[in-house]
C-alpha positions in Angstrom: 0.0 0.0 0.0 1.3 3.5 -0.9 1.4 5.7 2.2 0.6 9.4 2.0 3.6 11.8 2.4 3.9 13.1 5.9 3.7 16.7 4.9 0.0 16.4 4.1 -2.8 16.3 6.7 -4.4 14.0 7.2 -2.0 11.1 6.6 -2.5 7.3 6.6 -0.5 4.5 8.0 -1.1 0.8 8.6 0.6 -1.3 11.3 1.6 -5.0 10.9 -1.6 -6.2 12.6 -3.8 -4.4 10.0 -4.8 -1.5 12.1 -5.0 1.6 9.9 -4.5 5.1 11.5 -5.6 8.4 10.0 -3.9 11.3 11.8 -4.7 15.0 11.4 -1.6 17.2 11.9 -1.7 20.4 9.8 1.9 21.6 9.4 1.1 25.2 8.9 -1.6 25.7 11.6 -1.6 25.5 15.4 -4.9 23.6 15.2 -6.5 21.2 12.7 -9.1 22.8 10.5 -11.4 21.0 8.0 -10.7 23.0 4.9 -12.0 22.0 1.5 -8.6 20.6 0.7 -8.4 18.6 3.9 -11.8 17.1 3.3 -10.7 16.1 -0.2 -7.6 14.4 1.2 -9.7 12.6 3.8 -12.1 11.3 1.2 -9.1 9.9 -0.8 -7.7 8.2 2.3 -11.0 6.7 3.2 -11.1 5.3 -0.4 -7.7 3.8 0.2 -8.8 2.3 3.4 -11.8 0.7 1.7 -9.5 -0.8 -1.0 -7.2 -2.2 1.7 -10.1 -3.7 3.6 -11.3 -5.4 0.4 -7.8 -6.9 0.0 -7.8 -8.1 3.6 -4.9 -5.8 4.7 -6.9 -3.5 7.0 -9.0 -4.8 9.9 -9.7 -1.6 11.8 -9.4 2.2 11.6 -8.3 4.7 14.3 -8.8 8.4 13.7 -6.6 10.8 15.8 -4.7 14.1 15.9 -1.0 14.7 16.0 -1.4 17.9 17.9 -1.2 18.2 21.7 -4.4 19.5 23.2 -6.3 19.7 19.9 -8.2 17.2 17.8 -10.1 19.2 15.2 -11.5 22.7 15.8 -14.1 22.5 13.0 -14.6 23.7 9.5 -13.0 26.6 7.7 -15.0 29.6 8.9 -13.6 31.9 6.2 -14.9 29.4 3.5 -18.3 29.3 5.2 -18.5 33.1 5.4 -17.7 33.4 1.7 -20.8 31.4 0.6 -23.4 33.8 -0.8 -25.6 31.3 -2.7 -27.8 28.9 -0.8 -27.2 26.2 -3.5 -23.5 26.4 -2.9 -24.1 25.9 0.8 -26.2 22.9 0.1 -23.4 21.4 -2.0 -20.8 22.0 0.7 -23.0 20.3 3.2 -23.6 17.3 0.9 -19.9 17.0 0.3 -19.1 16.7 4.0 -22.0 14.3 4.6 -20.7 12.1 1.8 -17.2 11.8 3.2 -18.5 11.0 6.7 -21.0 8.5 5.3 -18.1 6.6 3.7 -16.5 6.4 7.2 -19.7 5.2 8.7 -20.1 2.5 6.0 -16.6 1.0 6.5 -17.1 -2.8 7.3 -14.5 -2.8 10.1 -14.4 -1.2 13.6 -13.7 2.5 13.5 -12.5 4.4 16.6 -12.2 8.2 17.0 -9.5 9.0 19.6 -10.1 12.6 20.9 -7.2 14.1 22.9 -8.0 17.8 23.2 -10.5 20.3 21.7 -13.1 18.7 19.4 -15.5 21.2 17.8 -18.0 21.3 15.0 -17.0 19.2 12.0 -14.5 17.4 14.3 -17.3 16.2 16.6 -19.4 15.2 13.5 -16.4 13.2 12.3 -16.3 11.4 15.7 -20.1 10.7 15.4 -19.5 9.0 12.1 -17.1 6.5 13.7 -18.5 3.4 15.4 -16.7 4.2 18.7 -15.4 7.4 20.4 -12.7 7.6 23.1 -11.7 10.8 25.0 -8.5 11.5 26.9 -8.5 13.2 30.3 -6.4 16.0 29.0 -7.7 19.3 30.6 -8.4 20.8 27.1 -10.5 17.9 25.9 -14.0 19.2 25.1 -16.7 18.2 22.6 -19.1 20.7 21.1 -21.3 21.4 18.1 -21.2 25.2 18.2 -22.6 25.8 14.7 -25.8 27.3 16.2 -23.7 30.1 17.6 -22.7 31.0 14.1 -26.3 31.0 12.9 -26.2 27.6 11.2 -26.6 23.9 12.2 -24.4 20.8 12.1 -24.8 19.8 8.5 -22.2 17.0 8.0 -24.5 14.5 9.7 -24.3 15.9 13.3 -27.9 17.0 13.5 -29.0 13.6 12.4 -26.6 11.3 14.3 -26.5 13.0 17.7 -30.1 12.4 18.8 -29.8 8.8 17.5 -26.7 8.3 19.7 -27.7 10.2 22.8 -31.4 10.4 22.7 -33.4 13.5 21.8 -33.3 15.4 25.0 -29.6 15.1 25.6 -28.9 15.9 22.0 -31.0 19.1 22.1 -29.0 20.3 25.1 -26.0 20.4 22.8 -27.5 21.2 19.4 -29.5 24.2 20.6 -26.9 25.9 22.7 -23.5 25.0 21.1 -22.1 24.4 24.6 -19.2 22.1 25.2 -19.0 19.0 27.4 -15.9 17.7 29.2 -14.8 14.0 29.0 -16.6 13.0 32.2 -20.0 14.4 31.0 -19.3 13.0 27.5 -19.0 9.5 29.0 -22.0 10.0 31.2 -24.4 11.0 28.4 -23.0 8.3 26.0 -21.1 10.5 23.6 -17.9 8.5 24.3 -17.4 4.9 25.3 -14.5 5.6 27.7 -12.2 8.3 29.1 -8.5 7.2 29.1 -5.4 8.9 30.6 -3.7 11.5 28.4 -0.3 9.8 28.9 -0.1 6.9 26.4 -3.6 7.8 25.1 -3.1 6.7 21.5 -1.6 3.4 22.6 -4.6 2.7 24.8 -7.0 3.7 22.0 -5.2 1.3 19.7 -5.6 -1.5 22.2 -9.3 -0.7 22.4 -9.5 -0.9 18.6 -7.6 -4.2 18.5 -10.0 -5.6 21.2 -13.0 -4.7 19.0 -11.4 -6.5 16.0 -10.5 -9.6 18.0 -13.3 -9.8 20.6 -16.2 -8.2 18.8 -18.3 -5.1 19.3 -19.5 -3.5 22.5 -22.5 -1.3 23.1 -22.1 2.4 22.4 -24.3 5.5 22.9 -26.6 6.5 25.8 -28.0 3.9 28.2 -31.7 5.2 28.3 -34.3 3.9 30.6 -37.7 2.5 29.4 -39.6 5.7 30.3 -37.1 7.9 28.4 -37.2 5.6 25.3 -41.0 5.6 25.3 -40.9 9.4 25.3 -38.1 10.0 22.8 -38.7 7.1 20.4 -42.4 7.7 19.8 -44.0 10.3 17.6 -46.3 11.8 20.4 -43.4 11.8 22.8 -41.1 13.6 20.4 -43.8 16.1 19.6 -44.0 17.0 23.3 -40.2 17.4 23.7 -39.8 19.4 20.5 -42.8 21.7 21.3 -41.4 22.4 24.8 -37.9 23.1 23.3 -39.4 25.5 20.8 -41.1 27.5 23.5 -37.9 27.6 25.5 -35.9 28.8 22.4 -38.4 31.6 21.6 -38.4 32.7 25.3 -34.6 32.8 25.3 -34.0 34.4 21.8 -37.2 36.3 21.1 -37.2 34.5 17.7 -34.2 36.6 16.5 -32.0 33.5 15.9 -33.4 31.2 13.2 -30.9 28.4 13.5 -32.2 26.7 16.7 -35.7 26.8 15.3 -34.5 25.3 12.1 -32.7 22.5 14.0 -36.0 21.7 15.7 -37.8 21.7 12.4 -35.3 19.3 10.9 -35.6 16.9 13.8 -39.4 17.1 13.8 -39.6 15.9 10.2 -36.6 13.5 10.1 -36.6 11.5 13.4 -38.0 8.1 12.9 -37.4 8.3 9.1 -34.5 7.2 6.9 -31.2 9.0 7.6 -30.9 9.9 3.9 -34.0 12.1 4.3 -32.5 13.7 7.4 -29.2 14.4 5.7 -31.0 16.1 2.8 -33.0 18.3 5.3 -29.7 19.2 7.1 -28.1 20.2 3.8 -31.1 22.3 2.7 -31.3 24.1 6.0 -27.6 24.7 6.0 -27.7 26.4 2.6 -30.5 28.7 3.6 -29.0 29.6 7.0 -25.4 30.2 5.7 -26.5 33.1 3.6 -28.8 34.7 6.1 -28.0 38.1 7.6 -28.0 36.6 11.1 -25.4 34.0 10.2 -23.2 36.6 8.5 -23.4 38.9 11.6 -22.7 36.0 14.0 -19.7 35.0 11.9 -18.5 38.6 12.0 -18.7 38.6 15.9 -16.9 35.3 16.0 -14.1 36.8 13.9 -13.9 39.8 16.2 -13.4 37.4 19.2 -10.8 35.3 17.3 -8.9 38.5 16.4 -8.9 39.5 20.1 -7.8 35.9 21.1 -4.9 35.9 18.8 -3.8 39.5 19.6 -1.3 40.9 22.2 -2.8 44.3 22.8 0.2 46.2 21.4 1.5 47.0 17.9 5.1 45.8 18.4 6.7 42.6 19.8 7.1 42.8 23.5 7.3 40.2 26.2 4.2 39.6 28.3 5.3 38.7 31.8 3.8 35.5 33.1 1.5 36.1 36.1 1.6 33.4 38.7 0.4 35.3 41.7 -1.7 38.5 42.1 -2.8 40.8 44.8 -6.3 42.2 45.0 -6.9 45.4 47.1 -10.5 45.8 48.0 -12.6 42.8 49.0 -16.0 44.1 47.7 -18.1 42.4 45.1 -15.7 43.1 42.3 -12.5 42.3 44.3 -13.9 39.0 45.5 -15.1 38.1 41.9 -11.6 38.9 40.5 -9.9 36.8 43.2 -12.2 33.8 42.4 -11.7 34.1 38.7 -7.9 34.2 39.1 -7.8 31.2 41.5 -10.0 29.2 39.2 -7.3 29.6 36.5 -4.4 28.4 38.7 -3.3 31.8 40.0 -2.4 32.4 43.6 -4.3 35.4 45.1 -3.7 37.6 48.2 -6.6 39.9 49.1 -6.1 43.0 51.2 -8.8 45.1 52.8 -9.0 47.4 55.8 -11.5 45.2 57.7 -11.8 41.5 58.3 -15.5 41.3 57.4 -15.2 42.1 53.7 -12.4 39.7 53.4 -14.5 36.9 54.9 -17.3 37.9 52.7 -15.1 37.7 49.6 -13.8 34.3 50.5 -17.3 33.0 51.1 -18.4 34.5 47.8 -15.6 32.7 46.0 -16.4 29.5 47.8 -20.1 29.7 46.6 -18.9 30.2 43.0 -16.7 27.1 43.3 -19.5 25.1 44.7 -21.7 26.1 41.8 -19.0 25.1 39.4 -18.9 21.7 41.0 -22.7 21.4 40.8 -22.6 22.2 37.1 -19.8 19.7 36.4 -17.2 22.3 35.5 -14.9 21.3 38.4 -14.7 18.3 40.5 -14.4 18.5 44.3 -10.6 18.1 44.3 -10.2 20.9 41.7 -12.5 23.2 43.6 -10.7 22.6 46.9 -7.3 23.3 45.3 -8.7 26.5 43.8 -10.1 27.7 47.1 -6.7 27.1 48.8 -5.1 29.5 46.3 -6.9 32.5 47.9 -5.9 34.1 51.2 -6.4 37.5 52.8 -5.3 40.0 55.4 -5.3 43.6 56.6 -1.7 44.4 55.6 0.5 43.9 52.5 1.9 40.6 53.6 2.6 38.5 50.5 2.5 41.5 48.1 6.2 41.4 47.8 5.9 38.2 45.7 3.0 39.2 43.4 3.4 39.8 39.6 0.3 42.0 39.3 -2.1 43.8 41.6 -5.7 44.7 40.8 -7.1 47.6 42.8 -10.8 47.5 43.4 -11.5 50.0 46.1 -14.1 52.8 46.3 -14.4 55.0 43.2 -12.7 58.0 44.7 -9.5 59.4 43.1 -7.9 60.4 46.4 -8.4 56.9 47.9 -7.1 55.2 44.8 -4.0 57.4 44.5 -3.2 56.7 48.1 -3.5 53.0 47.5 -1.3 53.1 44.5 1.3 55.0 46.4 1.4 52.2 48.9 1.5 49.6 46.2 4.5 51.1 44.6 6.4 50.7 47.8 5.1 47.3 48.7 5.4 45.4 45.4 8.3 44.2 43.3 9.7 46.5 40.6 8.3 44.3 37.8 4.8 44.2 39.3 2.0 45.6 37.1 -0.4 47.8 38.9 -4.0 47.7 37.5 -7.1 49.6 38.6 -10.6 48.2 38.2 -12.0 51.7 38.0 -14.9 52.1 35.6 -14.6 55.8 35.1 -11.6 57.5 36.8 -8.5 58.6 34.8 -5.6 56.2 34.8 -3.3 59.0 33.8 -4.3 61.1 36.8 -4.1 58.0 39.1 -0.5 57.4 38.1 0.5 61.0 38.1 2.7 61.0 41.2 4.1 57.5 40.9 7.8 56.9 40.3 7.1 54.2 37.7 3.8 55.2 36.0 4.7 53.0 33.0 3.5 49.9 34.9 0.1 51.4 35.8 -3.0 50.8 33.7 -6.7 50.0 33.9 -8.1 46.5 34.0 -11.8 47.1 34.0 -13.9 44.0 34.7 -17.7 44.0 34.4 -20.1 42.7 37.0 -20.6 39.8 37.6 -16.9 39.0 37.0 -17.4 35.3 36.5 -20.0 35.8 33.8 -19.2 39.0 31.9 -16.6 38.2 29.2 -15.2 41.7 28.5 -12.1 43.3 30.1 -11.2 46.8 29.1 -7.5 47.3 29.2 -7.0 51.0 29.6 -3.8 52.8 28.6 -2.8 55.9 30.5 -0.5 58.4 28.9 2.6 56.8 30.5 1.6 53.2 30.3 4.2 51.0 28.7 3.6 48.3 26.1 5.0 45.6 28.4 2.3 46.3 31.0 -0.5 46.3 28.4 0.8 43.0 26.9 1.0 41.4 30.4 -2.6 42.3 31.3 -3.9 41.4 27.9 -2.3 37.9 28.1 -3.7 37.5 31.6 -7.2 38.4 30.5 -7.0 35.8 27.8 -5.7 33.2 30.2 -8.7 33.9 32.5 -11.0 33.2 29.6 -11.9 36.9 29.0 -12.1 39.0 25.9 -9.7 42.0 26.2 -10.1 45.2 24.3 -7.4 47.9 24.6 -8.7 51.5 24.9 -7.2 54.9 25.6 -7.7 56.7 28.9 -10.8 58.9 28.8 -14.0 59.5 30.8 -16.0 56.4 30.8 -13.4 54.6 28.6 -15.3 52.8 25.9 -18.3 50.9 27.1 -19.6 53.2 29.8 -19.1 56.2 27.5 -21.2 54.7 24.7 -23.7 53.3 27.2 -24.2 56.6 29.0 -26.2 58.4 26.3 -28.3 55.3 25.8 -29.3 55.2 29.5 -29.7 58.9 29.6 -32.1 59.0 26.7 -34.2 56.4 28.4 -34.6 58.9 31.2 -35.7 61.6 28.7 -38.2 59.2 27.3 -39.5 58.6 30.8 -39.8 62.3 31.3 -42.0 62.6 28.2 -44.4 60.1 29.7 -43.3 56.8 28.1 -43.8 54.0 30.7 -40.9 52.0 32.0 -42.3 48.9 30.4 -42.5 50.5 27.0 -39.0 51.7 27.0 -37.5 48.5 28.3 -39.8 46.4 26.1 -38.7 48.1 23.0 -35.0 47.6 23.8 -35.6 43.9 24.4 -37.5 43.6 21.2 -34.5 45.1 19.4 -32.5 42.3 21.0 -30.9 43.8 24.1 -30.7 41.3 27.0 -32.5 43.8 29.2 -33.9 47.3 28.8 -31.9 50.5 29.9 -33.9 51.2 33.0 -33.7 47.6 34.1 -30.0 47.8 33.5 -29.7 50.8 35.8 -31.2 48.7 38.5 -28.9 45.8 37.8 -25.7 47.9 37.8 -26.8 50.0 40.7 -28.5 53.4 40.8 -25.6 54.9 42.8 -23.0 53.5 40.3 -24.9 54.9 37.4 -25.3 58.3 39.0 -21.5 58.5 39.6 -20.8 57.5 36.0 -23.4 60.0 34.7 -21.8 62.8 36.7 -18.3 61.9 35.3 -19.6 62.0 31.7 -21.6 65.2 32.3 -18.6 66.9 33.7 -16.5 65.9 30.8 -18.9 66.4 27.9 -21.4 69.0 29.1 -24.8 69.6 27.6 -25.0 66.5 25.4 -24.7 64.3 28.4 -26.7 66.4 30.9 -28.5 63.8 33.1 -32.2 63.4 32.4 -34.4 64.8 35.3 -36.0 61.4 36.2 -32.5 59.9 36.6 -31.4 62.8 38.8 -34.5 62.3 40.9 -33.9 58.6 41.3 -30.2 59.2 42.1 -31.2 61.5 44.9 -33.5 59.0 46.4 -32.5 56.1 48.7 -33.1 53.5 46.0 -30.1 51.5 44.9 -31.7 49.1 42.4 -31.4 45.3 42.6 -28.8 45.3 45.5 -31.2 47.5 47.6 -34.4 45.6 46.6 -35.9 48.6 44.7 -35.2 50.9 41.8 -37.4 51.2 38.7 -38.3 47.6 39.5 -39.0 45.7 42.7 -36.8 42.7 43.8 -37.7 39.9 46.2 -35.2 37.3 47.2 -32.8 38.8 44.6 -35.4 38.3 41.8 -37.1 41.0 39.8 -40.9 40.9 40.3 -41.9 43.7 38.0 -41.9 47.5 37.7 -42.5 49.3 41.0 -45.6 51.6 40.4 -44.5 53.9 43.2 -41.4 54.9 41.2 -43.5 57.4 39.3 -44.6 59.1 42.5 -41.0 59.3 43.5 -40.1 61.0 40.2 -42.9 63.5 40.8 -43.1 66.5 38.5 -40.3 65.2 36.3 -42.7 62.7 34.6 -45.9 64.0 33.0 -49.1 62.5 34.4 -50.4 61.7 30.9 -48.4 58.8 29.4 -47.8 58.2 25.8 -47.0 55.0 23.9 -44.7 55.8 20.9 -43.9 53.1 18.3 -41.1 50.7 19.2 -39.1 51.9 16.2 -39.1 55.5 17.6 -37.9 54.3 20.9 -35.2 52.3 19.1 -34.1 55.4 17.3 -34.0 57.5 20.4 -31.9 55.0 22.3 -29.6 53.9 19.5 -28.7 57.1 17.7 -27.0 58.7 20.8 -24.9 55.5 21.2 -23.8 55.5 17.6 -23.1 59.3 17.8 -21.0 58.9 20.9 -19.0 56.0 19.3 -18.2 58.4 16.4 -17.0 61.0 19.0 -14.7 58.5 20.7 -13.3 57.1 17.5 -12.4 60.6 16.4 -10.6 61.1 19.7 -8.7 57.8 19.5 -10.3 56.3 22.6 -10.8 53.2 20.4 -8.8 52.7 17.2 -11.2 50.6 15.2 -14.9 50.0 14.6 -14.2 46.4 15.3 -13.0 47.2 18.9 -16.1 49.2 19.6 -18.4 46.4 18.4 -16.5 43.7 20.3 -16.6 45.7 23.5 -20.3 46.5 23.1 -21.3 42.9 22.4 -19.1 41.4 25.1 -19.7 44.2 27.7 -23.3 45.1 27.3 -24.9 42.2 25.4 -25.6 44.3 22.3 -27.4 41.7 20.2 -24.8 39.6 18.3 -27.3 38.7 15.6 -27.0 42.4 14.6 -23.3 42.1 14.3 -22.4 45.0 16.6 -23.4 48.6 17.1 -21.3 50.1 14.2 -21.9 47.2 11.8 -25.6 47.9 12.4 -24.8 51.7 11.8 -23.1 50.9 8.6 -26.1 48.9 7.4 -28.4 51.9 8.1 -25.7 54.2 6.6 -24.1 57.4 8.1 -26.1 59.7 5.8 -29.4 58.3 7.2 -28.1 58.5 10.7 -27.1 62.2 10.3 -30.5 63.0 8.8 -32.3 61.4 11.8 -30.0 63.1 14.3 -30.7 66.5 12.7 -34.5 65.9 12.9 -34.3 65.1 16.6 -31.9 68.0 17.2 -34.6 70.4 16.0 -37.2 69.0 18.3 -35.3 67.7 21.3 -32.1 69.8 21.5 -28.4 69.8 21.1 -27.8 66.4 22.7 -28.7 65.0 19.2 -26.2 67.2 17.3 -24.3 64.9 14.9 -20.7 64.2 15.8 -18.2 65.8 13.3 -16.8 62.3 12.6 -20.2 61.0 11.7 -20.9 64.0 9.4 -17.6 63.3 7.7 -18.5 59.7 7.0 -21.9 60.9 5.6 -20.1 63.4 3.3 -17.5 60.9 2.1 -20.1 58.1 1.7 -18.2 55.6 3.8 -19.0 53.5 6.8 -17.3 53.1 10.2 -15.6 49.8 9.2 -14.0 51.4 6.2 -13.0 54.6 8.0 -11.7 52.9 11.1 -10.4 49.5 10.0 -8.8 47.0 12.4 -5.1 46.4 12.0 -4.3 43.0 10.5 -2.5 40.4 12.6 
């Protein structure tokens, strides 16, 4: 048999016992990707294997990866994004299905040995094999994340997964795109066994040889009689799929067609021949691939990938490894930062001026670790080890050995400057000093330090363990090495970092400020809370602006509003209802009452007495404008402010603005980002609408000069403010 040259991926080899092995190991990539060329090579190799089986030279097939920590990360996203014709998408799906169908039809035992990340088309490849094995490598994960790109698994995954796991377990993966670790994969029947990472391929080969010599073993989920009666009968499937549809609509508002299309494919294909299911998969894939939602979701994915591969700086500098950090301030944010760091293997020393907040922070971290155990993200031993990485005290003991400090004390410049003066004396020369401030100037904070170059902002969003964004804020004196170190640390913690220039509100809070403020002006005109927030949610925001004020905290929003008003004057003058609320004793969710009422930390609806509190600032007669008018009133100031900050260099690209707004505020990903949406509307239209509102509502709607320039030059934000390549 002629063996493929080793420079190609995948390549094929056969041992003396007739065990064939196909190994993916792309020489020019850090991870294996299923490009069109790779799929062609795989088809050729499967054909060779089939010929060798017919000649009696091959008795079993093992599929594996030659890369440590990675199996296959999926299909070529760029190729998928380039598809503009539904028929082309259908053909691409059928091609992948055909290759995997040939694997499935091989008349010998086939084993997929997964040692690392296995996503999308990689998981579909594993499903096409008779057996699947996983290693206990910490990076080993299985997922079908296609739904997060606005499409569905179309190389047989939508068809095969419910037949292997059962409908309910399959829906949990297909509709969310979430990943499962090896332990859960074994528990739900996705893999037959979990083997040690050391010597994994040898053990997988032994498993294959056993199947050849000793015969088959059962695979897939072990379902009870009741589950099988529900999932394997038409009435039972109808109940499950109807409930899933209701849940999808509740979660997405119907803005994401892919999960609904997955349910449709399953509804009409389960219990029928797989060939029909494959054809439905392919048809759905072709239509979804060219949809605006999929194009926007792929755009957001690319923004995240660009951030993941970046360093935060324009030149090559060394990012210092951070093995131990200090956290000053044991409040909600400080405790959350400590827990996040410890969960990623970093030692943490917390300092506060009182024992009580330290105890509270430690307990908060412990609860988060307990939740991680309950959800299967950590086992008891891992959680215990992580908890032991956190300690605390009232002095700077241990800060002499830290690589980075995150300050998270009260938002007062005098207090923060005093803390940073102490930190400069108590920490090593190489230690980076980062502030978690949401609005105060990094340049001013570092003004009197002897080494201001190692000071910058590391702005997390609350809750720390959930919100993905970290704003990395450069002061005037901040050095590249400090930026690169914090950027790398944010990535290591699983966050999405965006580098911004120092300025009032930085990026997210500055763009969000006019949005929240305009909600206040709408309220002053008599638009009810429910109408304002309902329109924002209908647009796709995770919650309305007034509900968001309650979530973040009325006091926090008032402070941020004052900072922005002081910096930018009339266009960000706080709306009277927001001023009235800020002067009350209401704190929002953390105080049990704001615009909404909260019981047992759950929102229970708008508080009707809030209108009495606002008094004369809200007209007695209420009006109900069209949702599109509310959208315009809320979105135009955001886009306008983004134009201002891009002109000022606070952010350097439209891509950074969009990534920050999606990751930091939940701006609807299906719309692609604030400025991608603005480009679709077009700056000329935006300027016209702003001028109309300027005439009736005042100077806060005056178009930014940068936006006027885009309108005159007939170009969009992405063309005027492109992201740097690489």
